[in-house]
C-alpha positions in Angstrom: 11.2 28.3 6.8 9.1 27.2 9.7 9.6 23.8 11.2 6.3 23.5 13.0 4.0 20.7 11.9 1.1 23.2 12.2 2.6 25.8 9.9 4.8 24.1 7.3 3.1 23.6 4.0 4.3 23.3 0.4 3.4 21.9 -3.0 5.1 20.3 -6.0 4.4 18.6 -9.3 5.2 15.0 -10.0 5.6 14.1 -13.7 5.2 10.4 -14.6 5.7 8.9 -18.0 5.8 5.4 -19.3 8.7 4.6 -21.7 6.9 1.6 -23.0 5.6 1.9 -26.6 2.5 -0.1 -25.5 1.5 1.9 -22.4 0.3 5.6 -22.5 -0.6 6.6 -18.9 -2.8 9.6 -19.8 -4.9 7.4 -22.1 -5.3 4.9 -19.3 -6.2 7.6 -16.7 -8.6 9.1 -19.2 -10.4 5.8 -19.5 -13.2 5.7 -16.8 -12.8 2.0 -16.3 -9.0 2.2 -15.9 -8.8 5.5 -14.0 -9.5 4.0 -10.5 -6.7 1.4 -11.1 -4.1 4.0 -12.0 -5.3 6.3 -9.2 -5.0 3.4 -6.7 -1.4 2.8 -7.9 -0.5 6.4 -7.5 -2.0 6.6 -4.0 -0.3 3.5 -2.7 3.1 4.5 -4.2 2.9 7.9 -2.5 2.0 6.2 0.8 5.0 3.9 0.4 7.2 7.0 -0.2 6.3 8.7 3.0 5.3 5.6 5.1 1.8 7.0 5.7 -1.4 7.4 3.7 -1.5 10.9 5.2 2.0 11.9 4.2 1.2 13.6 1.0 -2.1 14.8 -0.6 -2.9 14.5 -4.3 -4.8 17.7 -5.3 -5.3 17.0 -9.0 -4.0 14.7 -11.8 -3.5 16.3 -15.3 -3.4 14.2 -18.5 -0.7 15.9 -20.6 0.5 13.5 -23.3 2.7 11.7 -22.8 2.7 12.3 -19.1 0.5 12.3 -16.0 1.1 15.4 -13.9 0.2 15.0 -10.2 -0.2 18.1 -8.0 1.1 17.3 -4.5 0.5 19.0 -1.2 2.7 18.5 1.9 1.5 19.6 5.3 4.3 18.2 7.4 8.0 19.0 6.7 9.3 15.5 7.7 6.8 13.8 5.4 8.1 16.0 2.6 11.6 15.1 3.5 10.9 11.3 3.5 9.2 11.8 0.1 12.3 13.5 -1.3 14.5 10.7 0.0 12.3 8.1 -1.5 12.2 9.9 -4.8 16.0 10.4 -4.8 16.7 6.7 -4.0 14.2 5.4 -6.7 11.8 4.0 -4.0 8.9 6.0 -5.3 9.4 5.0 -8.9 9.8 1.3 -8.0 6.7 1.4 -5.8 4.7 3.0 -8.6 5.9 0.4 -11.1 4.9 -2.4 -8.7 1.5 -1.0 -7.9 0.7 -0.3 -11.5 1.5 -3.9 -12.4 -0.8 -5.2 -9.7 -3.6 -2.7 -10.3 -3.6 -3.1 -14.0 -3.1 -6.9 -13.8 0.0 -6.8 -16.1 2.5 -9.6 -16.6 5.5 -7.3 -16.1 6.3 -3.8 -14.7 5.9 -0.7 -16.8 9.2 1.2 -17.2 8.7 4.7 -16.0 10.5 8.1 -16.1 9.7 10.7 -13.4 10.4 14.4 -12.9 9.7 16.6 -9.9 9.1 20.4 -10.0 8.2 23.1 -7.6 7.1 26.1 -9.6 9.7 26.8 -12.2 12.4 24.9 -10.3 13.4 21.4 -11.6 14.1 19.5 -8.4 15.8 16.6 -10.1 18.8 18.8 -10.8 19.2 19.5 -7.1 17.7 16.4 -5.6 20.7 15.7 -3.4 20.4 19.1 -1.9 17.6 18.2 0.4 17.2 21.5 2.3 17.2 23.4 -0.9 14.5 21.2 -2.3 12.5 21.6 0.8 12.8 25.4 0.5 11.5 25.3 -3.1 8.5 23.1 -2.1 7.8 25.3 0.9 7.9 28.3 -1.4 5.1 27.0 -3.5 1.9 27.4 -1.5 -1.2 25.4 -2.6 -4.0 27.9 -3.5 -6.8 25.6 -4.7 -9.0 23.0 -3.2 -8.5 19.4 -4.0 -10.2 18.4 -7.3 -13.7 16.8 -6.8 -12.6 13.9 -9.0 -9.8 13.1 -6.6 -12.2 13.1 -3.6 -14.5 10.8 -5.5 -11.7 8.4 -6.4 -10.4 8.3 -2.8 -13.9 7.6 -1.6 -14.3 4.7 -4.1 -10.8 3.4 -3.1 -11.9 3.3 0.6 -15.0 1.4 -0.3 -13.3 -1.3 -2.5 -13.8 -4.9 -1.3 -10.3 -6.4 -1.4 -9.7 -10.1 -1.4 -9.3 -11.8 2.0 -11.1 -8.9 3.7 -8.3 -6.4 3.2 -9.1 -2.8 3.7 -7.4 0.2 2.1 -6.2 3.0 4.5 -8.8 5.3 5.6 -9.3 9.0 5.9 -7.4 10.9 3.3 -6.8 14.6 3.9 -7.7 17.4 1.6 -6.7 20.9 0.7 -5.5 23.1 -2.1 -2.8 23.7 -4.9 -2.6 25.7 -8.1 -2.9 24.2 -11.6 0.0 25.5 -13.6 0.4 23.0 -16.5 4.2 23.0 -16.2 6.2 21.8 -19.1 8.5 18.8 -19.0 11.7 17.8 -20.7 10.7 14.1 -20.8 10.5 12.5 -24.3 7.1 12.0 -25.9 5.4 8.7 -26.8 3.0 8.3 -29.7 2.0 4.7 -29.6 -1.4 3.9 -28.1 -1.6 1.1 -25.5 -2.2 -2.2 -27.3 -1.7 -4.7 -24.6 -4.4 -3.2 -22.2 -7.5 -3.9 -24.3 -8.8 -6.7 -22.1 -11.6 -6.0 -19.6 -10.6 -4.1 -16.5 -9.5 -6.3 -13.6 -11.6 -6.6 -10.5 -10.5 -4.7 -7.5 -8.9 -7.7 -5.9 -5.4 -7.5 -4.3 -4.1 -10.9 -3.3 -1.1 -10.7 -1.0 0.9 -13.9 -1.4 2.9 -13.2 1.8 -0.2 -13.1 4.0 -0.3 -15.5 6.9 -2.8 -18.4 6.6 -6.3 -17.9 7.9 -6.5 -18.0 11.7 -8.4 -20.6 13.5 -11.2 -19.9 16.0 -9.0 -20.8 18.9 -5.3 -20.8 19.7 -3.0 -22.1 22.4 -0.9 -19.9 24.7 1.0 -21.3 27.6 -1.0 -24.5 27.4 -4.3 -22.8 27.6 -6.9 -22.4 24.8 -8.2 -18.9 24.0 -10.8 -17.6 21.6 -9.2 -15.9 18.6 -11.0 -12.6 18.5 -10.4 -9.2 16.9 -8.2 -6.8 18.8 -10.4 -4.5 20.9 -10.1 -0.9 21.8 -9.1 -2.0 25.3 -6.3 -4.2 23.9 -5.2 -1.3 21.8 -4.9 1.0 24.9 -3.1 -1.6 27.0 -0.6 -2.4 24.2 0.3 1.3 23.7 0.7 1.8 27.5 2.7 -1.3 28.3 4.8 -2.2 25.2 7.3 0.6 25.8 10.5 0.6 23.7 9.8 -2.7 22.2 7.0 -1.5 20.0 9.2 -1.4 16.9 10.3 -5.1 17.4 6.7 -6.1 17.8 5.9 -4.1 14.7 8.5 -6.0 12.7 6.9 -9.3 13.9 3.5 -8.1 12.8 5.1 -6.9 9.5 4.8 -10.4 7.9 1.8 -10.3 5.6 0.9 -6.7 6.5 1.4 -4.2 3.7 0.9 -1.2 5.9 3.9 -2.1 8.1 6.4 -2.9 5.3 9.7 -1.0 5.4 10.2 1.9 5.9 6.8 2.3 7.5 7.8 1.5 11.0 10.9 3.7 11.0 8.7 6.5 9.5 6.2 6.1 12.4 9.1 6.5 14.9 10.0 9.8 13.2 6.5 11.1 12.7 5.4 10.6 16.3 8.8 11.1 18.0 7.6 14.2 19.8 4.5 12.5 21.1 6.5 9.7 22.7 6.4 5.9 23.0 2.7 5.6 23.8 1.6 7.4 20.6 4.2 5.6 18.5 3.0 2.2 19.8 -0.7 3.3 19.4 -0.2 4.4 15.8 1.6 1.2 15.0 -1.2 -1.0 16.2 -3.8 1.3 14.7 -2.2 1.0 11.3 -2.1 -2.8 11.6 -5.8 -3.0 12.6 -6.9 -0.7 9.8 -4.9 -2.5 7.2 -5.7 -6.1 8.3 -9.4 -5.6 9.2 -10.8 -8.9 10.3 -7.4 -10.4 10.2 -6.1 -8.1 13.0 -6.6 -10.8 15.6 -5.5 -11.3 19.2 -3.7 -14.5 18.1 -1.4 -12.5 15.8 -0.7 -9.9 18.4 0.0 -12.4 21.1 2.4 -14.3 18.8 4.3 -11.1 18.0 4.5 -10.3 21.8 5.7 -13.8 22.6 8.3 -13.7 19.8 9.8 -10.6 21.5 9.7 -11.8 25.1 6.7 -9.7 26.1 5.0 -12.5 27.9 3.5 -10.4 30.7 1.9 -8.1 28.2 0.4 -11.0 26.3 -0.9 -12.4 29.6 -2.4 -8.9 30.4 -4.3 -8.9 27.1 -5.6 -12.4 27.6 -6.6 -11.8 31.2 -4.2 -14.3 32.6 -3.1 -13.7 36.3 0.4 -12.2 36.1 3.3 -14.5 36.8 6.9 -13.8 37.2 7.8 -13.4 33.5 9.6 -10.2 32.6 8.8 -8.1 29.6 
């Protein structure tokens, strides 16, 4: 099995079933008004499981009562490994329950059962044998293009206007996998959803942990500065000068930023380990800027730098003549 990022590729099927008598996921996904909400929850949960919106690609979603069957394509071995770890530890299921609750505006989480297959192999039975699971997934090569419906849903997700100016993550990759209609051993549900008959919720995600709105100016070292958006030049300087402290700065920026929640920062370290500190720091700030949009301000970045003792870098970004502070 090749280890190269350029050559490693595999696919798997994720089966998802609600064990609630009031929620039937295929019926929800088959409803044109509800489908974007369910898709959004799937996409965000998969991103949580790999630490990246590009960690795994959805090729098609099948409605096979009582389950949804999601075809997955992995293009990077380490992303697949992180997905397997998240699946084994229940992180994926918990993330999907959380995102379904938010996307469908439910008062409580939907209890879920999941199952993972690669071809005829049931990976749940060997989920602690990570290398063996990787071999099974690598052995299943995608052989179809991503479904047009998935592409349309991802485009609509990118264009959603979230509350507080929040943007969803951006360019989603595409490619191919084969539809096999695998069977599952999960129990069936016959009850139609009865608690989801209200009008579909608006695409509005309110993050209670977000920091308060930033003012037009802020104070640093006794001076007033305009609170502007982080620029491309700021981005380059940060990546060049932050060095080994990029993870600490990331954890300071983590407050209120969904895209940097654990384990996203550690996953970035692994994903860009070969490229080095510059690329790791660059990708960290890129993710922060894309996730936060207008809220990705120089005030928040300077505060994170100051919190971690990187005063000289903060001064560099603000154009302050360099003093004797050490970073």
